[in-house]
PAZAKE-522818 format. One record per residue (C-alpha): x, y, z. Coordinates in steps of 0.02 Angstrom, whole numbers, plus 50000, padded with zeros to 5 digits. Example, Ala and Ser with C-alpha at 12.3 -4.5 7.8 and 13.67 -1.06 7.14 Angstrom:
! PAZAKE-522818
506154977550390;506844994750357;
! end
This chain:
! PAZAKE-522818
550484978453609;549904968353770;550784963853914;550514950054031;550444957054203;550364950254394;550694963254532;550364951854683;551614939854716;552434931854881;554134924254916;554984915955057;555304932555118;553434931255191;552444914055161;552834909655000;553734894554940;555054901654800;556684909854815;556594925354689;557764915854578;556464902054572;555094914654546;555914921654394;556014905254331;554174902154345;553794919954266;554844916254127;554044898354100;552114907054078;552604921953983;552274936454124;553034952654066;552584964754220;552564958354390;552814964254580;553434955054720;552224960354863;552794951655033;551754954255187;552674967755277;554324964155224;555374969455077;556754954455094;556604948854917;556634965154824;558344970854810;558794952454755;557454954054620;558134970354558;559864961954543;559084946954434;558194955054311;559734968754268;559904960054097;558174953154074;556774959353976;555494962254113;554544976854199;554894973354381;553794985454500;554354983154678;552984981454805;552454975654974;550884970955062;550554980055221;549274977055351;548174990155437;546624987555543;545024994955499;543294992055596;544044976855679;544734970655517;546464966755446;546444975855287;547794973555158;548594987555065;549774983754909;551084996854904;552085000154747;553385012554695;555345008854613;556055018454768;555545003454878;557074994054937;558104992655101;558735010355089;557105016655098;557065020455297;555385027955307;554615013655248;555745001655346;555115010555493;553195006755446;553554987255411;554734985455560;553284992355655;551974978955589;553334965455621;553284969455806;551384967555806;551504951055717;552734944055816;551874949155982;550174941455937;551164925055868;552074924456032;550484926856136;549464914856036;550874900556036;550804904156236;548984897956233;549324883256108;550804878256230;549794876656376;548234869256281;549304855856199;550564853656349;552224858456285;553514870956328;553354887756241;555284888056232;555144873456112;554284886155993;555374900956034;556844890555982;556194882355833;556884888155663;555564887555514;556224881755339;555754896355226;555424882755089;553834878255184;553024893855158;551774899555298;552434906955447;553344901655604;551864896855722;550984888355571;552494878255530;552904871255704;551074865555723;551134856755577;552814849055628;552064843555791;550474836055708;549364846955804;548734856555636;548494847855468;547724864355384;547714883555380;545774881555428;546494872055587;547584886055639;546284899355608;545124888355735;546414888055870;546724908255840;544814909755868;544864898956019;546374908656095;545344925156075;547114932556052;546824948555943;548184955855817;547814976055782;548834986055668;549065004755634;547395013155575;547395016055378;547205035855380;548975037155472;549815021855374;549205027655207;549655046555247;551495041055277;551625029255120;551115044054996;552335055455083;553705043255045;553075044454862;552165027154849;550535021754764;549275012754862;548064999054821;546614992054897;547064971654901;545704958754850;544144965354918;543214949354926;544264943255077;543784953755210;541804950955225;541664933355171;541544937754982;540204951555024;540364969254919;541244981955019;540014996655016;540215012854937;540545021755106;541925009455125;542755012054964;542505031054982;543405031855147;544875023855067;544845034754912;544665049655035;546325043155119;547255043754949;547265024454877;547695026054702;546805010854639;545894992954688;546284974654634;544834969954516;545664955054465;545984942654586;545644922554620;544554927554773;543194934154646;541894920454627;540874929954484;541274943254359;539884955754425;540754956154583;542354961054486;541474972954377;540794981254526;542564987354586;542994990154401;541675001954377;542215011454542;544015013154481;543365020154302;542235032354394;543595039854480;545075036054373;545805025654488;547105010954447;546404993754404;547644981254474;547574964054459;548604949054553;548634929654598;549214931454759;550324917954718;551184909354858;552104894154773;551474876654852;550994884655018;549234889454935;549094877154794;547474884054734;548174900254681;549124898954518;550334912354470;549744923554333;547904917954379;546824927354322;547664930454159;547704948154108;548484958453985;548844976853993;548924990253844;550565000353821;549465016653876;549025008154034;550835001654071;551455017254050;550145027754155;550645014654301;552495016154270;552225036554291;551475033554445;552735021254530;554385029254462;
! end
């Protein structure tokens, strides 16, 4: 028997537009049987989803997408484990550290924007974002102020501001995640160098740190040859071949839940569940 899977999904806890109950409705509609919530540096929707599926016939693998910095790039690590939840103090410490970094960056960036467009920073500081909008606070605020109209607009402003965001290094973060007993997967490889293939040295380095797999099925891939490059690497080293839509609801309407469509065998499911338990 094969099971439809999507292990990279966002909710209102980070920058998606669906609450957990709304997401579950969508999952039911398209027939996904195995799924994960992987919000950015937060597990705010995990415990709620655990409650929602208690009497449902789904396999839910709790997850979180954690940012690290390597070679001057923000790299995303999809992290999974049934122990993920609001009682995991060690994981909460890692996520809190990233939240502090994100908030400091956003404040510094918005000081620049406020000065450039001549409004009070306090107007932004007191702004309350509607989570159903998706995105993040600065992006929502600037849209409502009609300063930007799209994601490329805010990225241009970030570049102009010269404000940098640097997370912790992957060596330390992956070490801590593995000590907690979680599995770690390199998310959407084409996202980091304008779609260029990550070289073997890059992959070997992250494998040496202990990653368990690579997201080989993702909407970021432009052709099957690139995806096969990472699949072949995973097969060579007996690593997990993971798949995810990076679904954000209406916030990123080009990414659809359950796409790319993938089904895994019972044997593959057993291997995955054994690792995340």
